[in-house]
C-alpha positions as CSV (number, residue, x, y, z in Angstrom):
1,M,10.0,-1.4,-7.5
2,R,6.2,-0.8,-7.3
3,Y,6.5,-4.2,-6.0
4,I,8.4,-3.2,-3.3
5,L,6.1,0.1,-2.7
6,K,2.8,-2.5,-2.8
7,L,4.8,-4.3,-0.2
8,L,5.7,-1.6,2.6
9,A,2.0,0.0,1.4
10,L,0.7,-3.7,2.8
11,V,3.3,-3.5,5.8
12,L,2.0,0.0,6.7
13,L,-1.6,-0.6,7.0
14,F,-1.4,-3.7,7.8
15,S,0.3,-2.4,11.6
16,Q,-2.8,0.5,11.5
17,G,-5.0,-2.3,11.3
18,T,-4.0,-4.1,14.4
19,M,-3.9,-0.3,16.2
20,L,-7.7,-0.2,15.6
21,A,-8.2,-3.7,16.2
22,A,-7.7,-3.3,19.7
23,Q,-10.8,-1.4,19.9
24,D,-13.0,-3.1,17.6
25,T,-13.8,-6.6,18.3
26,D,-15.0,-7.6,14.4
27,N,-12.0,-8.5,12.7
28,G,-14.0,-9.1,9.7
29,A,-14.5,-5.4,9.3
30,I,-10.5,-4.6,9.9
31,V,-10.2,-6.8,7.1
32,S,-12.2,-5.2,4.9
33,W,-10.8,-1.9,6.2
34,I,-7.0,-2.5,5.1
35,E,-8.7,-4.6,2.2
36,G,-10.6,-1.3,0.8
37,K,-7.3,0.8,1.7
38,L,-5.0,-1.0,-0.4
39,S,-7.6,-1.4,-3.2
40,G,-7.8,0.8,-6.5
41,P,-10.1,1.2,-9.4
42,N,-7.8,-2.1,-11.4
43,R,-6.4,-3.8,-7.7
44,I,-8.4,-6.2,-5.7
45,I,-6.1,-7.3,-2.5
46,K,-7.9,-10.0,-0.4
47,L,-6.6,-11.3,2.9
48,R,-7.1,-14.6,4.0
49,D,-7.0,-16.3,7.2
50,I,-5.7,-13.6,9.9
51,E,-3.9,-14.8,12.6
52,G,-2.4,-12.6,16.2
53,A,-3.2,-9.5,15.0
54,L,-3.0,-7.5,17.8
55,S,0.7,-9.5,18.9
56,S,3.5,-8.7,17.9
57,N,3.8,-11.9,16.0
58,A,1.0,-12.1,12.8
59,V,0.2,-14.4,10.1
60,I,-1.9,-13.9,7.2
61,G,-2.4,-16.9,4.9
62,T,-3.1,-15.6,2.4
63,I,-2.9,-12.3,0.1
64,S,-4.7,-11.5,-3.3
65,I,-4.0,-9.2,-5.5
66,S,-5.7,-9.3,-9.0
67,D,-7.2,-6.6,-12.0
68,T,-9.7,-7.0,-14.7
69,E,-8.1,-10.0,-15.7
70,G,-7.1,-12.0,-13.1
71,E,-5.2,-13.1,-9.9
72,W,-1.5,-12.0,-10.8
73,L,-0.1,-12.0,-7.2
74,R,-0.5,-14.6,-5.0
75,I,1.2,-14.6,-1.2
76,D,0.5,-17.7,0.7
77,D,1.6,-17.9,4.3
78,A,3.1,-14.3,5.0
79,Q,4.9,-13.6,8.7
80,I,5.4,-10.5,10.3
81,N,7.8,-10.1,13.4
82,W,7.0,-6.5,14.5
83,K,7.6,-3.9,17.4
84,R,4.8,-2.8,17.8
85,S,5.7,-0.1,20.7
86,A,7.7,1.7,17.9
87,L,4.7,3.2,16.4
88,L,4.8,5.5,19.5
89,T,7.8,7.0,18.0
90,G,6.8,7.5,13.9
91,S,8.7,4.4,13.3
92,L,7.4,0.5,12.1
93,Q,10.0,-1.8,13.1
94,V,9.6,-5.1,11.7
95,E,12.3,-7.7,12.9
96,S,11.2,-9.7,10.2
97,L,8.8,-10.4,7.0
98,S,8.6,-13.7,5.5
99,A,6.6,-16.0,2.8
100,A,6.5,-19.6,2.9
101,V,5.5,-19.1,-1.2
102,I,5.0,-15.2,-3.5
103,E,4.0,-16.6,-7.3
104,I,4.0,-14.0,-9.5
105,S,2.1,-14.9,-12.9
106,R,2.6,-11.4,-14.6
107,A,2.9,-8.0,-14.6
108,P,0.0,-6.6,-13.6
109,L,-2.4,-3.8,-16.2
110,P,-1.4,-0.3,-16.0
111,D,-3.0,1.4,-13.2
112,Q,-5.0,4.7,-15.8
113,S,-5.5,6.6,-12.1
114,L,-1.3,7.2,-11.7
115,P,0.1,8.9,-14.2
116,T,2.0,8.2,-16.9
117,P,5.8,7.6,-16.6
118,E,6.4,10.8,-18.8
119,A,4.2,12.7,-16.6
120,G,7.7,12.6,-13.8
121,G,10.3,10.8,-12.5
122,F,10.5,8.4,-10.3
123,A,9.9,9.5,-6.3
124,L,9.2,8.1,-3.1
125,P,6.0,8.0,-1.0
126,D,5.7,10.2,1.3
127,L,4.4,8.0,4.4
128,P,3.5,8.8,8.0
129,L,5.9,6.7,9.4
130,D,9.7,5.7,8.7
131,I,10.2,2.0,8.3
132,S,12.4,-0.7,9.2
133,I,12.6,-4.1,7.9
134,T,15.5,-6.1,9.1
135,E,15.1,-9.4,6.8
136,I,12.4,-10.2,4.5
137,S,12.4,-13.6,3.0
138,T,10.9,-16.5,1.0
139,P,11.9,-19.9,0.3
140,R,9.7,-20.2,-3.2
141,I,8.9,-17.1,-5.5
142,I,8.0,-18.3,-8.7
143,L,7.6,-16.0,-12.0
144,G,5.5,-17.1,-14.6
145,Q,6.3,-17.2,-18.3
146,D,4.4,-14.5,-18.9
147,L,6.0,-11.8,-16.6
148,M,9.5,-11.6,-18.3
149,G,9.0,-14.2,-21.2
150,L,10.9,-17.0,-19.1
151,A,9.7,-18.6,-16.2
152,A,11.4,-19.2,-13.5
153,E,11.7,-20.2,-9.9
154,L,13.9,-18.4,-7.3
155,S,14.6,-17.7,-2.9
156,A,15.7,-14.5,-1.5
157,T,16.4,-12.9,1.4
158,A,16.5,-8.8,1.6
159,S,16.6,-5.9,3.9
160,L,15.3,-2.6,3.8
161,Q,15.3,1.1,5.3
162,M,12.9,3.8,4.0
163,D,13.0,7.2,6.1
164,T,12.4,11.3,5.1
165,T,16.0,10.9,3.4
166,G,15.3,7.9,1.1
167,L,15.9,4.4,0.9
168,A,18.1,1.2,1.4
169,L,17.2,-2.0,0.3
170,K,19.7,-5.0,-0.1
171,L,18.8,-7.8,-1.9
172,D,20.1,-12.1,-2.4
173,A,18.8,-14.2,-4.4
174,I,19.3,-17.5,-5.1
175,R,17.7,-19.4,-8.9
176,L,16.4,-22.8,-7.8
177,D,15.7,-24.2,-11.6
178,D,17.6,-25.9,-14.2
179,A,19.2,-22.6,-14.8
180,G,20.7,-22.0,-11.7
181,G,23.0,-18.5,-10.5
182,Q,23.0,-16.1,-7.7
183,V,22.4,-12.2,-7.8
184,A,23.3,-9.7,-5.0
185,L,21.8,-6.2,-5.1
186,A,22.6,-3.1,-3.1
187,V,20.6,-0.4,-4.0
188,E,20.5,3.4,-1.8
189,Y,17.7,6.5,-3.2
190,S,18.9,9.7,-1.9
191,R,15.2,11.8,-1.6
192,D,17.7,15.3,-1.8
193,N,18.9,15.0,-5.4
194,S,16.6,11.6,-6.5
195,V,19.8,9.7,-7.5
196,F,20.1,5.7,-7.5
197,N,23.4,4.3,-6.1
198,I,23.2,0.5,-7.1
């Protein structure tokens, strides 16, 4: 779930960055602004080769997330197809969000700036926009052995809705390596009663 929320943060801040880019021709400044907003004391996010930031079809060549031990997440050829006019109504509407490859080599180091799990239960962040992503897809996800104790490769498709009422996520994943297998998951979370339905 933490990775999903980080993805949402990236999409949301990228959309804000494109709005700023409409008033600023210095593309490097926009990228630095987005990277600064997403990065933290033990989290360094880098964006490379952004194309079409002012259009409804944008491409980010590489997204990487590192901590003090180095890079742990890399996304190649990320593409977003979104409805820019929906921002005026207070929502982020994404038709498709895809990546050629997502590689997670290990779990990130704990973020010391965040409360420990004992300090409170799970809660969705309060975002300034409602979020709707019709399709999230990648043909190849590489999970390192250090992440789960067993290396794996899979493909996945998903959809996500997140607003003032809660969150709804659907996920379908297929294992591509010798182990094989398939999983289908539907998750709903209500802000009112803080209950997950799976």
